[in-house]
C-alpha positions in Angstrom: -120.8 91.1 19.4 -120.0 87.6 18.3 -116.8 86.2 19.9 -114.1 84.5 17.8 -112.9 81.5 19.7 -109.9 80.6 17.5 -107.5 81.3 20.3 -109.6 80.3 23.3 -107.7 78.4 26.0 -108.4 74.7 26.3 -109.9 73.2 29.4 -106.4 72.4 30.8 -105.0 75.9 30.3 -105.3 78.9 32.5 -107.3 79.1 35.7 -110.2 76.7 36.6 -111.3 78.9 39.5 -114.6 80.8 39.3 -114.2 84.6 39.8 -116.3 86.7 42.0 -118.8 88.9 40.1 -117.6 92.2 41.5 -115.7 94.1 38.8 -115.2 94.3 35.1 -111.5 95.2 34.4 -110.8 97.5 31.4 -107.4 97.3 29.9 -105.6 98.6 26.8 -102.9 96.6 25.1 -99.9 99.0 25.0 -99.1 97.4 21.6 -99.4 100.1 19.0 -101.5 98.9 16.0 -101.6 95.4 17.2 -104.8 93.7 16.1 -107.0 91.6 18.3 -106.1 88.3 16.6 -102.4 88.9 17.2 -102.8 89.8 20.9 -105.1 86.8 21.5 -102.7 84.5 19.6 -99.8 85.7 21.8 -101.8 85.1 25.0 -102.7 81.6 23.9 -99.1 80.8 22.7 -97.6 82.1 26.0 -99.9 80.5 28.4 -97.1 78.2 29.8 -94.4 80.9 29.7 -95.7 84.5 30.1 -98.8 83.1 31.7 -100.7 86.4 31.2 -104.2 86.6 29.6 -107.6 88.2 29.8 -111.0 87.1 28.7 -111.6 89.3 25.7 -109.5 91.2 23.2 -111.3 93.6 20.9 -110.4 95.8 18.0 -112.4 97.6 15.3 -113.4 94.4 13.5 -113.5 91.5 15.9 -113.5 90.3 19.5 -111.5 87.2 20.5 -112.2 85.0 23.5 -109.1 83.8 25.3 -109.9 83.0 29.0 -113.2 81.4 30.0 -115.8 84.0 30.9 -116.8 83.8 34.5 -113.5 82.3 35.5 -110.3 83.9 36.9 -108.0 85.3 34.3 -104.4 86.4 34.8 -104.5 90.0 33.7 -104.3 92.5 36.6 -102.6 90.9 39.6 -103.8 88.3 42.1 -106.4 90.4 43.9 -108.1 91.9 40.9 -108.1 88.6 39.0 -110.2 87.0 41.8 -112.9 89.6 41.5 -113.4 89.8 37.8 -115.5 87.4 35.6 -114.5 89.5 32.6 -111.3 91.4 31.8 -111.1 93.1 28.4 -108.2 94.5 26.3 -108.7 97.3 23.9 -106.4 97.3 20.9 -104.6 100.6 20.3 -104.6 102.2 16.9 -102.9 105.4 15.6 -105.6 105.6 12.9 -108.4 107.5 14.6 -111.2 105.9 12.6 -110.0 102.4 13.6 -109.4 103.6 17.2 -113.0 105.0 17.5 -114.6 101.9 16.0 -112.6 99.7 18.4 -113.6 101.9 21.3 -117.3 101.6 20.4 -117.0 97.8 20.4 -115.1 98.0 23.8 -117.8 100.0 25.4 -120.5 97.7 24.0 -118.8 94.6 25.5 -118.1 96.2 28.8 -121.8 97.2 29.1 -123.0 93.8 27.9 -121.0 91.7 30.4 -121.5 94.1 33.3 -125.2 93.7 32.9 -124.8 89.9 32.5 -122.9 89.6 35.8 -125.0 92.2 37.7 -122.1 94.6 38.0 -122.8 98.4 38.2 -122.1 100.5 35.2 -119.9 102.9 37.2 -116.3 103.7 36.5 -113.5 103.7 39.1 -115.6 104.8 42.0 -114.7 104.1 45.6 -117.3 101.3 45.7 -116.0 97.8 45.7 -118.1 96.8 42.7 -118.3 98.3 39.2 -116.3 98.7 36.1 -112.6 99.3 37.1 -109.6 100.2 35.0 -106.3 98.5 35.4 -105.1 101.8 36.8 -107.8 101.6 39.6 -106.7 98.1 40.4 -103.1 99.2 40.7 -103.9 101.9 43.2 -106.7 100.1 45.2 -105.9 96.4 45.1 -102.2 96.3 44.3 -100.0 93.4 43.1 -99.8 95.2 39.7 -98.3 98.5 38.5 -100.2 99.5 35.3 -102.1 102.7 34.5 -104.0 101.7 31.4 -106.2 102.5 29.6 -106.2 106.2 30.4 -103.0 107.2 28.6 -104.3 105.6 25.3 -107.8 106.9 25.7 -106.6 110.4 26.2 -104.5 110.1 23.0 -107.7 109.4 21.0 -109.7 112.2 22.6 -111.5 110.2 25.3 -111.4 111.8 28.8 -112.1 109.9 32.0 -115.4 111.7 32.2 -116.4 110.7 28.7 -115.3 107.1 29.3 -117.5 107.0 32.5 -120.4 108.5 30.5 -120.1 106.0 27.7 -120.0 103.0 30.2 -123.1 104.3 31.9 -125.1 105.3 28.8 -123.4 103.8 25.7 -121.4 105.6 23.1 -123.1 108.8 22.0 -123.5 112.2 23.6 -120.9 114.3 25.2 -120.2 115.3 28.8 -119.4 118.7 30.1 -115.9 118.6 31.4 -114.9 120.1 34.7 -112.7 123.2 34.5 -110.7 121.9 37.5 -107.5 120.2 36.6 -107.7 116.5 37.2 -105.7 115.2 40.0 -103.0 112.8 38.9 -103.4 109.3 40.1 -99.9 108.3 39.1 -97.2 107.8 41.6 -93.7 108.9 41.1 -91.4 106.0 40.5 -88.1 105.9 42.4 -85.4 103.4 42.7 -85.4 101.5 46.0 -82.2 100.0 47.4 -83.0 96.3 47.6 -80.2 93.8 46.8 -81.0 90.3 45.7 -80.6 87.6 43.1 -82.9 87.0 40.2 -83.1 83.6 38.4 -84.5 84.1 34.9 -87.5 82.0 34.1 -87.1 82.7 30.4 -84.6 84.4 28.1 -84.6 88.2 28.7 -82.8 91.2 27.5 -80.5 93.2 29.7 -81.1 96.8 28.7 -79.0 100.0 28.8 -81.8 101.8 30.6 -85.1 100.9 32.3 -87.2 101.1 29.2 -88.4 98.2 27.2 -87.3 99.8 23.9 -83.8 100.6 25.2 -80.9 98.9 23.4 -79.9 95.5 24.8 -76.5 94.9 26.4 -77.1 91.2 26.1 -79.7 88.5 25.8 -79.5 86.4 28.9 -80.6 82.7 28.7 -83.2 81.1 30.9 -81.7 80.0 34.2 -79.2 82.8 34.3 -78.7 84.3 37.8 -78.1 88.1 38.1 -77.3 90.1 41.2 -79.2 93.3 41.5 -78.9 96.2 43.9 -82.1 98.2 43.5 -85.7 97.9 42.1 -87.9 100.3 40.2 -91.7 99.9 40.3 -92.5 101.6 37.0 -95.8 102.5 35.4 -95.9 99.1 33.5 -93.0 96.9 34.7 -90.8 96.1 37.7 -87.2 96.8 36.8 -84.1 95.4 38.4 -80.7 97.2 38.4 -77.6 95.2 37.9 -74.2 96.9 38.8 -71.6 96.4 36.1 -68.0 97.4 35.6 -69.1 100.4 33.7 -72.5 101.6 35.0 -75.6 99.5 35.2 -77.7 97.0 33.3 -81.5 96.8 33.6 -83.8 93.8 33.3 -87.6 93.3 33.7 -88.4 91.4 36.9 -92.2 91.5 36.4 -94.1 92.1 33.2 -96.9 94.6 32.5 -99.4 92.2 34.1 -97.4 91.9 37.3 -96.2 88.4 36.5 -92.7 87.5 37.7 -90.3 86.7 34.9 -88.3 84.4 37.1 -87.5 83.7 40.8 -86.4 86.3 43.4 -83.9 85.1 46.0 
């Protein structure tokens, strides 16, 4: 598939370090109906603020190059980033036709670059090398807390077994699913008492609950210092809890890529 380089990082942007050729990291965007050009544009535009990006972003029509292939990207925490010459984001669509076309492109690119870098076409095995989801990186390498792309893939009818089959063989053909219930790889999130001070590195919303879509109590400007009394390592973000006169306020301490939104003191 031809790569659109409109939003590719320039030579002085992103990491200049070569990545090891151990894993391909498979993501999904968690941005409903966001197209590849928009996701890639945001990564390029936020390189000096959010500082999160992957190598490729694919939808049903195009694939955009952001980070330099073969080099470290900032998409799945420090440890995973060092091991992956190609990380890829799958755009999420509610329209099943668009979703399946994007998925087909996603599989094709995963297989193409795994072969290019000599990486096994295996999914989330115990081996150190192979195709790994962001979820696998979370539970095996750490420094990130995401579970993608399994939630989205399930919503469009792709099981983990089917995903593994398609990575190994290409899209086409079905697998016989096990009758045993799958073991959950998710970990229950609990608040941990951990007081501290957080200095905002950018303007952030203070929410009424630890959900990114929750109403905002206030928009705090860059440089604001907040006192927090507990942290929550959620499925996508690290949340900080701020005691207030009436209840609590909640703010994102680390984004969905594990990147700190400010300084912890």
